[in-house]
C-alpha positions as CSV (number, residue, x, y, z in Angstrom):
1,M,0.0,0.0,0.0
2,A,1.3,3.5,-0.9
3,H,2.5,6.0,1.6
4,V,0.5,9.1,2.2
5,I,1.4,12.7,2.9
6,T,-1.0,14.4,5.4
7,Q,-2.0,17.8,6.8
8,A,1.2,18.7,8.7
9,C,3.2,18.8,5.4
10,C,5.5,21.9,5.3
11,A,6.4,21.2,1.7
12,D,10.2,21.8,2.2
13,G,10.9,19.1,-0.4
14,A,13.3,17.0,1.6
15,C,11.2,13.8,0.9
16,T,11.4,14.3,-2.8
17,T,15.2,13.9,-2.9
18,V,15.2,10.4,-1.4
19,C,12.3,8.8,-3.3
20,P,13.8,6.0,-5.5
21,V,10.9,6.1,-8.0
22,D,10.1,9.8,-8.2
23,C,6.6,9.5,-6.8
24,I,6.5,12.6,-4.6
25,H,5.4,15.8,-6.3
26,P,5.6,18.7,-7.0
27,T,9.3,18.7,-6.4
28,P,11.2,22.0,-6.0
29,A,12.3,21.7,-9.6
30,E,8.6,21.9,-10.8
31,R,6.6,25.0,-11.4
32,E,3.7,23.7,-9.3
33,Y,6.0,23.7,-6.2
34,L,5.8,27.5,-6.1
35,V,2.1,27.5,-5.4
36,T,1.4,24.1,-3.9
37,E,-0.6,23.7,-0.7
38,M,1.3,20.5,0.2
39,L,3.2,17.7,-1.4
40,Y,1.6,14.5,-2.7
41,I,2.5,10.8,-3.2
42,D,1.4,9.1,-6.4
43,P,-0.2,5.8,-5.2
44,D,0.3,4.2,-8.6
45,T,4.0,4.8,-8.5
46,C,4.9,4.5,-4.8
47,I,6.7,1.2,-3.9
48,D,6.1,1.6,-0.1
49,C,9.8,1.7,0.7
50,G,9.4,4.2,3.4
51,Q,12.6,6.2,2.7
52,C,10.6,9.4,2.7
53,V,9.4,9.0,6.3
54,P,12.6,9.8,8.2
55,E,13.3,12.7,5.9
56,C,10.0,14.5,6.7
57,P,10.8,17.3,9.3
58,V,7.2,17.5,10.5
59,D,6.3,13.7,10.7
60,A,3.6,14.2,8.0
61,I,4.1,10.9,6.1
62,Y,2.4,7.6,6.9
63,S,2.2,4.2,5.4
64,G,-1.3,3.6,4.1
65,Y,-1.5,0.7,6.6
66,D,-0.9,3.0,9.5
67,L,-2.9,6.1,8.4
68,P,-4.8,7.4,11.4
69,D,-8.6,7.5,11.1
70,H,-8.8,11.3,11.3
71,L,-6.4,11.5,8.3
72,A,-7.9,8.8,6.2
73,S,-9.2,11.3,3.6
74,Y,-5.6,12.2,2.6
75,A,-5.2,8.9,0.7
76,A,-7.9,10.2,-1.7
77,I,-6.4,13.7,-1.7
78,N,-3.0,12.4,-2.7
79,A,-4.4,10.3,-5.5
80,E,-6.7,13.1,-6.7
81,Y,-3.7,15.4,-7.2
82,F,-2.3,13.2,-10.0
83,K,-5.5,13.0,-12.0
84,G,-4.9,15.4,-14.9
85,T,-1.9,17.1,-13.4
86,T,0.9,18.0,-15.7
87,L,4.1,18.8,-13.9
88,G,6.4,21.4,-15.5
89,D,10.0,21.9,-14.8
90,V,11.3,25.2,-13.5
91,P,14.4,26.4,-15.4
92,R,17.2,26.2,-12.9
93,R,20.8,27.0,-13.4
94,V,22.9,24.8,-11.1
95,A,26.6,25.7,-10.9
96,A,29.3,24.4,-8.6
97,P,29.8,26.7,-5.6
98,P,33.0,28.8,-5.7
99,E,35.9,27.5,-3.6
100,L,35.7,29.2,-0.2
101,H,38.8,29.2,2.0
102,E,38.9,28.5,5.7
103,D,41.7,31.0,6.3
104,Q,39.5,33.7,4.6
105,P,35.9,32.6,5.1
106,L,33.0,34.2,3.5
107,R,31.1,36.0,6.3
108,V,27.3,36.3,5.9
109,A,24.9,38.1,8.3
110,I,21.2,37.0,8.2
111,V,18.6,39.4,9.6
112,G,15.7,37.3,10.8
113,S,15.8,33.7,12.2
114,G,12.4,32.5,10.9
115,P,11.9,29.9,8.2
116,A,13.5,32.0,5.4
117,G,16.5,32.9,7.6
118,S,17.0,29.4,8.9
119,Y,16.7,27.8,5.5
120,S,19.2,30.3,4.2
121,A,21.7,29.5,6.9
122,H,21.2,25.7,6.3
123,E,22.0,26.2,2.6
124,L,25.0,28.4,3.3
125,V,26.7,25.9,5.6
126,E,25.8,23.1,3.3
127,V,27.5,24.6,0.2
128,G,30.1,26.7,2.0
129,G,32.1,23.9,3.8
130,S,34.8,25.2,6.1
131,G,35.0,28.5,4.3
132,I,31.7,29.9,5.5
133,R,30.7,31.8,8.7
134,V,27.1,32.7,9.3
135,D,25.7,35.1,12.0
136,I,22.0,35.2,12.6
137,F,20.3,38.3,14.1
138,D,16.8,38.6,15.4
139,R,15.1,41.3,17.4
140,L,13.3,38.7,19.6
141,P,15.1,36.8,22.4
142,T,13.8,33.6,20.8
143,P,14.6,32.1,17.3
144,F,12.6,30.8,14.4
145,G,10.0,33.6,13.9
146,L,6.6,32.4,12.7
147,A,7.6,28.8,13.2
148,R,7.4,29.5,16.9
149,L,5.1,32.4,17.1
150,G,2.9,32.2,14.0
151,V,2.0,28.6,13.5
152,A,-1.2,27.7,15.3
153,P,-0.6,26.3,18.9
154,D,-2.5,23.1,18.1
155,H,-0.4,22.4,15.0
156,L,2.4,20.8,16.9
157,G,3.3,18.6,13.9
158,T,4.1,21.7,11.8
159,K,6.2,23.1,14.6
160,L,8.5,20.1,14.4
161,V,10.3,21.9,11.6
162,M,12.1,23.7,14.5
163,R,14.0,20.5,15.1
164,T,15.6,20.9,11.7
165,F,16.3,24.6,12.3
166,S,17.9,23.8,15.7
167,E,20.7,21.9,14.0
168,L,22.2,25.3,13.2
169,G,22.8,25.9,16.9
170,A,25.3,23.0,17.1
171,D,27.2,24.1,14.0
172,P,30.5,25.9,15.0
173,R,30.2,28.0,11.8
174,V,26.9,29.6,12.9
175,R,26.3,32.1,15.7
176,F,23.0,33.6,17.0
177,H,22.6,37.2,18.1
178,L,19.1,37.2,19.5
179,N,17.4,40.2,21.2
180,T,19.3,42.3,18.8
181,E,17.4,44.9,16.7
182,I,18.7,46.3,13.4
183,G,18.5,50.0,13.4
184,R,18.7,50.3,17.2
185,D,21.6,48.0,18.3
186,I,23.4,47.9,15.0
187,T,22.7,49.5,11.6
188,V,22.5,48.1,8.1
189,E,25.6,50.0,7.2
190,E,27.5,48.6,10.2
191,L,26.5,45.1,9.1
192,R,28.0,45.8,5.7
193,E,31.2,46.9,7.3
194,H,31.6,43.5,9.1
195,Y,30.3,41.0,6.6
196,H,30.8,40.2,2.9
197,A,27.0,39.8,2.5
198,V,23.8,40.5,4.4
199,F,20.6,38.5,3.9
200,F,17.3,40.2,4.9
201,T,14.8,37.5,5.8
202,H,12.8,39.3,8.5
203,G,9.4,38.3,7.1
204,A,6.1,40.2,7.0
205,S,4.9,40.8,10.5
206,S,2.4,43.6,10.0
207,S,-1.2,43.3,8.7
208,R,-2.9,44.9,5.7
209,R,-5.8,47.1,6.4
210,L,-9.4,47.1,5.1
211,G,-9.5,50.9,4.7
212,I,-13.1,51.2,5.9
213,E,-14.9,53.5,8.4
214,G,-14.7,52.2,12.0
215,E,-11.6,50.1,11.4
216,D,-9.8,51.7,14.3
217,L,-12.6,51.3,16.9
218,P,-11.8,49.3,20.0
219,G,-12.9,45.7,19.3
220,S,-11.5,45.9,15.7
221,H,-8.1,44.3,15.4
222,A,-5.7,42.7,13.0
223,A,-5.8,38.9,13.2
224,T,-2.0,39.0,13.4
225,Q,-2.4,40.8,16.8
226,F,-4.6,38.0,18.0
227,V,-2.2,35.3,16.7
228,A,0.6,37.1,18.5
229,W,-1.5,37.2,21.7
230,Y,-2.4,33.5,21.8
231,N,1.1,32.4,20.7
232,G,2.8,34.3,23.5
233,H,4.7,36.8,21.4
234,P,6.9,38.8,23.9
235,D,5.8,42.1,22.3
236,S,2.1,41.3,22.3
237,P,0.0,43.3,24.8
238,K,-1.4,41.0,27.5
239,P,-4.6,42.7,28.8
240,R,-5.8,41.6,32.2
241,G,-9.5,40.7,32.5
242,W,-10.1,40.5,28.8
243,Q,-13.2,38.5,27.9
244,P,-13.9,37.4,24.3
245,P,-17.4,38.2,23.1
246,S,-19.9,35.4,22.2
247,H,-19.9,36.3,18.5
248,V,-16.8,37.1,16.5
249,V,-16.4,38.1,12.8
250,V,-13.2,37.2,11.0
251,I,-12.7,39.1,7.7
252,G,-10.8,36.8,5.2
253,N,-10.9,33.1,4.7
254,G,-7.2,32.1,4.4
255,N,-5.4,29.7,6.7
256,V,-4.8,32.4,9.3
257,A,-8.5,33.2,9.4
258,I,-9.2,29.4,9.9
259,D,-6.5,29.2,12.6
260,V,-8.1,32.1,14.5
261,A,-11.6,30.7,14.2
262,R,-10.3,27.3,15.4
263,Q,-8.4,28.7,18.4
264,L,-11.5,30.7,19.5
265,T,-13.6,27.6,19.6
266,L,-11.3,24.8,20.9
267,G,-12.3,23.0,24.0
268,P,-10.3,23.1,27.2
269,E,-8.7,19.7,26.6
270,H,-7.4,20.7,23.2
271,L,-6.1,24.1,24.4
272,A,-4.3,22.4,27.2
273,A,-2.7,19.9,24.7
274,S,-1.3,22.8,22.7
275,D,1.6,25.2,23.3
276,M,-0.7,28.2,23.5
277,A,0.3,31.0,25.9
278,P,-1.0,30.1,29.5
279,Y,-3.0,33.4,29.8
280,A,-4.7,32.6,26.5
281,V,-5.5,29.1,27.6
282,D,-7.1,30.5,30.7
283,V,-9.3,32.9,28.8
284,L,-10.4,30.7,25.9
285,S,-11.0,27.6,28.1
286,R,-14.1,29.3,29.5
287,G,-15.8,28.7,26.2
288,L,-17.3,32.2,25.9
289,V,-17.1,32.4,22.1
290,K,-20.3,30.7,20.7
291,D,-20.0,31.6,17.0
292,V,-17.3,32.7,14.7
293,T,-18.3,34.0,11.3
294,V,-15.6,33.8,8.6
295,V,-16.3,36.2,5.8
296,G,-15.0,36.2,2.2
297,R,-15.9,38.6,-0.6
298,R,-15.8,36.0,-3.4
299,S,-17.5,32.6,-3.8
300,A,-16.6,29.4,-2.0
301,L,-14.5,28.3,-5.0
302,H,-12.1,31.1,-4.3
303,A,-11.7,30.5,-0.5
304,A,-8.0,31.2,0.3
305,C,-7.7,28.4,2.9
306,T,-6.0,25.2,1.8
307,L,-7.8,21.9,1.5
308,P,-5.8,20.4,4.5
309,E,-6.9,23.2,6.8
310,L,-10.6,22.9,5.7
311,E,-10.4,19.1,6.1
312,A,-9.1,19.5,9.7
313,L,-12.0,21.9,10.5
314,A,-14.6,19.6,9.0
315,D,-13.3,16.7,11.1
316,R,-14.2,18.4,14.4
317,T,-17.0,16.8,16.3
318,D,-17.3,19.4,19.1
319,I,-18.7,22.3,17.0
320,D,-20.9,22.8,14.0
321,V,-19.2,24.0,10.8
322,V,-21.9,25.9,9.0
323,V,-22.1,26.9,5.3
324,P,-25.3,28.4,4.0
325,P,-26.3,26.5,0.8
326,E,-27.3,29.7,-1.0
327,D,-23.7,30.8,-0.8
328,L,-22.5,27.9,-2.9
329,V,-24.1,28.8,-6.2
330,L,-21.5,28.9,-8.9
331,T,-21.3,30.4,-12.4
332,D,-20.9,28.3,-15.5
333,H,-17.2,29.2,-15.7
334,E,-16.8,28.2,-12.0
335,L,-18.6,24.9,-12.6
336,A,-16.3,24.2,-15.5
337,A,-13.3,24.9,-13.3
338,V,-14.6,22.4,-10.7
339,R,-14.9,19.7,-13.4
340,E,-11.4,20.4,-14.7
341,S,-9.6,20.5,-11.4
342,G,-9.8,17.6,-9.0
343,M,-8.3,19.6,-6.1
344,L,-10.9,22.4,-6.6
345,R,-13.6,19.8,-6.8
346,L,-12.5,18.3,-3.5
347,K,-12.6,21.7,-1.8
348,Y,-16.0,22.6,-3.2
349,E,-17.5,19.2,-2.4
350,L,-16.3,19.6,1.2
351,F,-18.0,22.9,1.5
352,R,-21.2,21.4,0.0
353,T,-21.0,18.5,2.5
354,L,-20.7,21.0,5.3
355,S,-23.8,22.8,4.0
356,E,-25.9,19.7,4.3
357,R,-25.0,18.8,7.9
358,P,-27.5,19.4,10.7
359,H,-26.7,22.0,13.3
360,T,-26.9,20.5,16.7
361,R,-24.1,21.9,18.8
362,E,-23.8,24.9,21.0
363,R,-20.8,26.4,19.3
364,S,-20.2,27.0,15.6
365,I,-17.9,28.4,12.9
366,T,-19.9,29.8,10.0
367,F,-18.6,30.5,6.5
368,R,-20.1,33.4,4.6
369,F,-19.2,34.2,1.1
370,L,-19.9,37.0,-1.4
371,L,-19.7,39.7,1.3
372,T,-17.5,42.8,1.3
373,P,-16.9,44.8,4.5
374,Q,-18.3,48.4,4.2
375,R,-17.9,49.8,7.7
376,I,-17.6,48.7,11.3
377,L,-20.5,50.0,13.4
378,G,-20.3,51.5,16.9
379,E,-19.6,54.7,18.8
380,S,-16.9,53.8,21.3
381,H,-16.6,50.1,20.5
382,A,-17.3,47.8,17.6
383,E,-20.9,46.7,17.8
384,G,-21.4,45.2,14.3
385,I,-20.2,45.2,10.8
386,E,-22.0,46.2,7.6
387,L,-21.3,44.1,4.6
388,A,-22.2,44.6,0.9
389,R,-23.6,41.6,-0.9
390,N,-21.8,40.5,-4.1
391,R,-22.4,38.0,-6.9
392,M,-20.2,36.2,-9.3
393,V,-21.1,36.7,-13.0
394,S,-19.8,35.2,-16.2
395,L,-18.1,37.8,-18.4
396,G,-16.8,36.4,-21.7
397,D,-14.4,33.6,-20.8
398,R,-14.0,34.6,-17.1
399,T,-16.0,35.1,-13.9
400,V,-16.0,38.6,-12.3
401,L,-17.3,39.9,-9.0
402,E,-19.9,42.6,-8.9
403,P,-22.0,44.3,-6.2
404,T,-25.7,43.7,-5.9
405,G,-26.5,46.9,-4.1
406,E,-27.7,45.1,-1.1
407,T,-26.2,45.2,2.4
408,T,-26.4,43.2,5.6
409,V,-25.3,43.7,9.2
410,L,-23.7,41.1,11.4
411,P,-23.8,42.0,15.1
412,T,-20.5,41.5,16.8
413,N,-18.2,43.3,19.2
414,L,-15.0,41.7,18.0
415,V,-13.9,42.0,14.4
416,L,-10.6,40.5,13.3
417,R,-9.2,41.3,9.9
418,S,-7.2,38.6,8.2
419,V,-6.6,40.0,4.7
420,G,-2.9,39.4,4.4
421,Y,0.5,40.0,6.1
422,A,2.7,42.9,5.1
423,G,6.4,43.6,5.4
424,V,7.8,46.2,7.8
425,E,10.3,48.8,6.8
426,L,13.8,48.4,8.4
427,P,15.9,51.5,9.1
428,G,18.6,51.9,6.5
429,L,17.1,49.4,4.1
430,P,15.1,50.3,0.9
431,F,11.4,49.5,1.1
432,D,8.7,49.5,-1.5
433,E,5.5,50.9,0.0
434,A,3.4,49.7,-2.9
435,T,4.2,46.0,-2.3
436,M,5.3,46.2,1.3
437,T,8.5,44.4,0.4
438,V,12.2,45.0,0.0
439,P,12.8,45.9,-3.7
440,T,15.0,43.3,-5.4
441,D,16.2,42.2,-8.8
442,G,16.0,38.5,-8.3
443,A,17.5,38.3,-4.8
444,R,19.7,41.4,-4.9
445,V,18.5,44.4,-3.0
446,L,17.9,47.6,-5.0
447,T,18.2,51.2,-4.0
448,E,14.5,51.6,-5.0
449,P,12.0,49.7,-7.2
450,G,13.7,49.4,-10.5
451,G,16.8,51.1,-9.1
452,E,20.5,50.1,-8.8
453,V,21.8,46.9,-7.1
454,I,23.3,47.5,-3.7
455,P,26.4,45.2,-3.6
456,G,26.4,42.6,-0.9
457,L,22.7,43.0,0.2
458,Y,20.2,40.1,-0.5
459,S,16.7,39.2,0.4
460,A,14.7,36.0,0.9
461,G,11.3,34.9,2.1
462,W,8.2,37.0,2.6
463,V,10.0,40.3,2.9
464,K,11.3,39.7,-0.6
465,R,8.3,38.1,-2.4
466,G,5.3,39.0,-0.2
467,P,3.4,36.6,2.0
468,S,2.9,33.6,-0.3
469,G,3.4,29.9,-0.3
470,V,3.8,27.5,2.7
471,M,6.6,27.2,5.1
472,G,8.7,24.9,2.8
473,T,8.4,27.4,-0.1
474,N,11.0,29.5,1.8
475,K,13.5,26.7,1.4
476,L,13.5,27.0,-2.4
477,D,13.6,30.8,-2.1
478,A,16.6,30.6,0.3
479,Q,18.4,28.3,-2.0
480,G,17.9,30.7,-4.9
481,T,19.2,33.6,-2.8
482,V,22.3,31.6,-1.8
483,K,23.0,30.7,-5.5
484,V,22.8,34.4,-6.4
485,L,25.3,35.3,-3.7
486,L,27.7,32.5,-4.9
487,D,27.4,33.8,-8.5
488,D,28.5,37.3,-7.2
489,V,31.4,35.7,-5.3
490,R,32.5,33.9,-8.3
491,A,32.2,37.0,-10.5
492,G,34.2,39.1,-8.0
493,R,31.3,41.4,-7.1
494,I,31.7,41.0,-3.4
495,A,34.0,43.3,-1.4
496,A,35.9,42.2,1.6
497,P,34.5,43.7,4.9
498,A,36.4,46.5,6.4
499,K,36.1,45.3,10.0
500,S,36.5,42.0,11.8
501,L,34.0,39.9,13.8
502,D,35.9,40.8,16.9
503,D,35.1,44.4,16.1
504,L,31.4,43.4,15.7
505,D,31.4,41.6,19.1
506,R,32.8,44.7,20.9
507,L,30.2,46.9,19.2
508,L,27.3,44.7,20.3
509,R,28.6,44.4,23.9
510,Q,28.6,48.3,24.0
511,R,25.2,48.7,22.3
512,Q,23.2,45.7,23.6
513,P,24.7,43.9,26.6
514,Q,21.7,41.6,26.7
515,V,22.3,39.9,23.4
516,V,21.0,36.3,23.7
517,P,23.3,33.7,22.1
518,W,22.3,30.1,21.2
519,Q,23.1,28.9,24.7
520,G,20.7,31.4,26.1
521,W,17.9,30.1,23.9
522,Q,18.7,26.6,25.1
523,A,18.1,27.7,28.7
524,I,14.8,29.3,27.7
525,E,13.7,26.1,25.8
526,A,14.8,23.8,28.6
527,H,12.7,25.8,31.1
528,E,9.6,25.8,28.8
529,L,9.8,22.1,28.1
530,A,10.4,21.2,31.8
531,H,7.4,23.4,32.9
532,G,5.4,21.6,30.1
533,T,6.3,18.2,31.5
534,E,5.2,19.3,35.0
535,T,1.8,20.5,33.8
536,G,1.2,17.8,31.1
537,R,1.6,20.2,28.2
538,P,4.1,20.1,25.2
539,R,5.7,23.3,26.6
540,V,4.7,26.3,28.6
541,K,6.0,29.4,26.9
542,V,7.7,32.2,28.6
543,T,5.9,35.3,27.2
544,S,7.7,38.2,28.9
545,R,10.7,39.7,27.1
546,E,12.3,40.5,30.4
547,A,11.8,36.9,31.7
548,L,13.2,35.5,28.5
549,V,16.3,37.6,28.8
550,E,16.7,36.7,32.5
551,F,16.6,32.9,31.8
552,A,19.2,33.4,29.1
553,A,21.4,35.6,31.3
554,A,21.2,33.1,34.2
555,R,22.5,30.3,32.0
556,L,25.4,32.4,30.7
557,S,26.3,33.5,34.2
558,T,26.4,29.9,35.4
559,E,28.6,28.9,32.4
560,T,31.0,31.8,33.2
561,E,31.3,30.8,36.9
562,E,32.0,27.2,35.9
563,Q,34.8,28.3,33.7
């Protein structure tokens, strides 16, 4: 029986490199990899050898014989992907890396330790041999960015990718400078003085706005703020006595919106089994949220959430997942698209199945489609949201959205907008306000959009391409950026740094005496895991920046005394 890839898939492509019969697709060399929701195993080709299983960083691959009941649908999902799918190659120029010398190593600084930064570091040490040195900077006292603080607390399988990232900490060629902010503790120009190259991989941590009346009322927030709150982000406000309302509206229907709706409605036993921040577990365990309405402006066929996220939601037995049947009417063009694409058909059929279920439970998540936010209602606090009704119509050979002129009001006193992440401008680094990204030509940073290349500066991940793809997409992106750097090294376009790493260390000690190195993070993690063991949880996060720095400092102080 064939092996099966399931929901936790991070699509980093490691499994594709070991498959002896090339049955796992799309691979990083295929165009579909750039937009895939996950990877899939062709059941007609798989020989059930199991070589892919130990390569998966998130334990998402199972033998068909051992597939858990709640993941049984993924056998059909994997098979469906290969019906009518034509896989195209991505033109890739592969060249041998230039020879790097241990006595004059190539020094690279990486700004941001999330997936793009960690994958970049992995690629650099893999191709650089003994002639590479990598320093990773992050403004937080903890590493791994959204892998730690953005992935939903109950998606523990996805978080296992941090095991792979943690391999960097044991590599003598890699150093971590956590709790170090670019622009405050060290400038971009100062990084250029100490390194041959600087990679900017600091992601997209802000949220796009709706641009409607009432958006700034109390009770109206970015979903990213809520995600930061329940994930224990050290910079997230932690209000005392906050009580969630009984009815919540989430604008947007991508994976983040689904995550938010799920966290709001999880039962106490599921919350306790996650790594959610303790204060959030305390609040949400009270079960005060009775209904979450997830709103999208287009039809169900265009819902931005991935099929695996929707499958996981549909499998819940503790809540109703509601889809009004009238919201599932499709145009002729949309129906043709459903017939032509097996993956679209699976998603649409799942929505239709949900629309036919009886509603018997006290709590629910309701999907509403074809609604565009117009304004958030209320005087001193959000009390409701006015939405314009839309319809999809066929226009020539395509389907377009048009308003009907009708409006409806949903009562709520908590509106969470989940309409996309956006990059944040870094002092001293060019920034494109239109795309909310760092302007690049390929991976090389430009002085402005369409401007000149700034030698030695590169970008990877969301801050380069915008918030697209899944976690593993950043691996391919990072590999591409490393290849560009090596091309520049080979062509002699990289200047030697004017100052040494010893100079850098002295500068950081003066500017930021509370830099957290890898050993400091190990102390933080050991505490979190031990506290988790004591309380029966995977880990109990430390959520205060001050406490995080104190745990790190105590470890370093002990090591100094022992020496």
